[in-house]
C-alpha atoms as one frame of an Amber mdcrd trajectory, in Angstrom:
protein
  23.372 -19.610 -34.988  25.653 -22.305 -36.415  28.709 -20.450 -35.139  27.109
 -19.958 -31.702  26.597 -23.695 -31.267  30.090 -24.393 -32.588  31.661 -22.055
 -30.040  29.520 -23.500 -27.254  30.653 -27.030 -28.081  34.298 -26.008 -27.841
  33.872 -23.885 -24.711  31.907 -26.496 -22.761  34.596 -29.121 -23.219  37.451
 -26.725 -22.463  35.813 -25.557 -19.229  35.156 -29.128 -18.100  38.768 -30.125
 -18.721  40.135 -27.066 -16.917  37.893 -27.866 -13.939  39.212 -31.419 -13.711
  41.672 -32.181 -10.894  45.011 -33.695 -11.860  45.015 -31.957 -15.230  47.861
 -29.477 -15.433  47.160 -26.084 -16.963  50.332 -26.488 -19.019  49.431 -29.891
 -20.453  49.194 -29.970 -24.269  45.606 -30.467 -25.502  46.243 -34.114 -26.376
  47.555 -34.887 -22.867  44.778 -33.081 -21.022  42.098 -34.636 -23.207  43.627
 -38.108 -22.794  43.465 -37.699 -19.023  39.865 -36.504 -19.281  38.907 -39.457
 -21.486  40.262 -41.928 -18.935  38.585 -40.149 -16.044  35.231 -39.967 -17.848
  35.401 -43.704 -18.555  36.181 -44.605 -14.953  33.342 -45.629 -12.627  32.190
 -43.252  -9.937  31.410 -39.575  -9.746  34.876 -38.172 -10.446  34.248 -38.018
 -14.195  30.561 -37.122 -14.078  31.156 -33.484 -15.056  33.158 -34.662 -18.079
  30.443 -37.049 -19.191  27.909 -34.236 -18.908  30.189 -31.892 -20.871  30.601
 -34.518 -23.584  26.804 -34.879 -23.818  26.282 -31.118 -24.071  29.094 -30.638
 -26.582  27.697 -33.417 -28.761  24.272 -31.721 -28.739  25.816 -28.414 -29.806
  27.735 -30.115 -32.639  24.472 -31.502 -34.005  22.685 -28.155 -33.552  25.460
 -26.274 -35.341  25.321 -28.635 -38.308  21.549 -28.445 -38.552  21.588 -24.644
 -38.380  24.088 -24.386 -41.224  22.238 -26.925 -43.352  19.009 -24.974 -42.781
  20.772 -21.912 -44.181  21.187 -23.703 -47.492  17.465 -24.532 -47.521  16.556
 -20.917 -46.765  18.857 -19.771 -49.562  16.959 -22.003 -52.008  13.732 -20.158
 -51.186  15.478 -16.816 -51.768  16.618 -17.997 -55.204  13.188 -19.466 -55.969
  11.300 -16.232 -55.374  13.990 -13.819 -56.599  14.196 -15.577 -59.969  10.448
 -16.336 -60.044  11.055 -20.051 -60.436   7.416 -20.644 -59.569   6.545 -19.452
 -63.091   8.866 -21.723 -65.091   7.643 -24.943 -66.758   7.527 -27.876 -64.336
   8.037 -25.510 -61.414   9.123 -27.126 -58.179   6.791 -27.141 -55.213   8.243
 -25.078 -52.394   8.275 -28.089 -50.079  10.689 -29.850 -52.464  13.303 -27.116
 -52.581  16.904 -27.941 -51.801  20.210 -27.037 -53.395  20.128 -29.990 -55.770
  16.571 -29.443 -57.026  17.155 -25.694 -57.320  20.331 -26.328 -59.278  18.539
 -28.651 -61.701  16.006 -25.901 -62.431  18.648 -23.186 -62.839  20.602 -25.365
 -65.259  17.635 -25.104 -67.668  17.733 -21.295 -67.500  20.957 -19.923 -69.065
  20.310 -16.400 -67.814  20.991 -17.648 -64.274  24.169 -19.496 -65.168  26.397
 -17.623 -62.713  24.206 -18.499 -59.745  23.955 -22.085 -60.972  27.733 -22.458
 -61.187  28.181 -21.072 -57.677  25.538 -23.420 -56.254  27.292 -26.251 -58.087
  30.465 -25.310 -56.226  28.594 -25.698 -52.937  27.034 -29.095 -53.641  30.309
 -30.471 -55.044  32.361 -29.362 -52.031  33.452 -32.319 -49.846  32.621 -30.339
 -46.717  29.016 -29.808 -47.887  28.645 -33.453 -48.903  29.724 -34.410 -45.371
  27.436 -31.816 -43.759  24.384 -32.984 -45.719  25.067 -36.650 -44.917  25.672
 -35.885 -41.236  22.503 -33.824 -40.875  20.279 -36.277 -42.740  21.639 -39.157
 -40.691  21.237 -37.464 -37.310  17.766 -36.115 -38.159  16.209 -39.116 -39.836
  18.167 -42.259 -39.010  20.389 -42.351 -35.955  22.822 -40.240 -33.999  26.354
 -39.972 -35.304  28.120 -40.128 -31.985  30.976 -37.861 -30.980  33.268 -38.421
 -28.042  36.346 -36.976 -26.404  39.490 -38.132 -28.119  43.239 -37.562 -28.083
  45.793 -38.212 -30.796  49.565 -37.974 -30.869  50.155 -38.633 -34.574  50.726
 -36.999 -36.963  50.498 -34.180 -34.429  49.117 -33.800 -30.942  45.410 -33.004
 -30.860  42.645 -33.261 -28.346  38.922 -32.561 -28.350  35.658 -33.980 -29.600
  35.838 -36.408 -32.494  32.871 -37.467 -34.643  32.731 -41.186 -35.279  32.717
 -42.765 -38.713  29.324 -43.402 -40.323  27.696 -44.670 -43.505  25.061 -42.692
 -45.409  22.867 -43.935 -48.235  21.677 -41.029 -50.350  18.177 -40.714 -51.883
  19.228 -42.469 -55.100  20.768 -45.404 -53.239  24.467 -44.555 -53.367  26.417
 -45.481 -50.247  28.897 -43.011 -48.794  31.378 -43.951 -46.069  32.728 -41.152
 -43.899  35.714 -41.623 -41.639  36.252 -40.107 -38.201  36.523 -36.344 -38.125
  37.669 -33.841 -35.534  34.670 -31.782 -34.486  36.751 -28.602 -34.531  37.560
 -29.066 -38.226  33.894 -29.704 -38.988  32.569 -26.802 -36.923  35.030 -24.117
 -37.940  37.193 -24.274 -41.114  34.870 -26.597 -43.046  31.674 -24.825 -42.076
  33.258 -21.450 -42.749  34.102 -22.660 -46.248  30.449 -23.608 -46.814  29.214
 -20.247 -45.551  31.587 -18.365 -47.868  30.405 -20.389 -50.860  26.768 -19.662
 -50.002  27.555 -15.953 -49.612  29.190 -15.947 -53.052  26.076 -17.564 -54.532
  23.907 -15.009 -52.731  25.987 -12.135 -54.063  25.343 -13.397 -57.585  21.667
 -12.553 -57.072  22.608  -9.005 -56.098  24.780  -8.720 -59.193  22.004 -10.059
 -61.414  19.518  -7.399 -60.340  21.843  -4.407 -60.470
């Protein structure tokens, strides 16, 4: 589901740009997006389809992030029941499960050390830290806006770009995140998270063989 929304976000914007008059098919992405940005910002109906595409793409970016973050929550329940964590001292309530709370429990159980180390790799990954902050902010605080953007340094790029935002975590630490290209967030970074979760999941299979 996360990949579906990611692909939709990219496709919607590409189709809107291609359908825009005065944008040459041979324009580099940065040039075509720059033209689209200016047209979308201009008054009148000429850029209405681009503004609508931006709105839809932004919604799919948020949906993709939330779907991937939900996968980590689902994985915690798999670990909880597979390792019978409901029977350990001070067992967590199922409504308090997340990667961090699951990891704290596993760290008290040496027999599950491999799974714990692989979950640790997930929660320590910069891409997961960003994902968790982005999802918690958009779900519980305010939208983290994304807009069409073009850049010519250090290389030409065009597409949706997520704005910078500040996140205060549950223990009060403040995290500042700079602007990020939506493509990087939706594809290479999210793929890295998925692979780390798969590795952690495979450790359960190995444990029960």
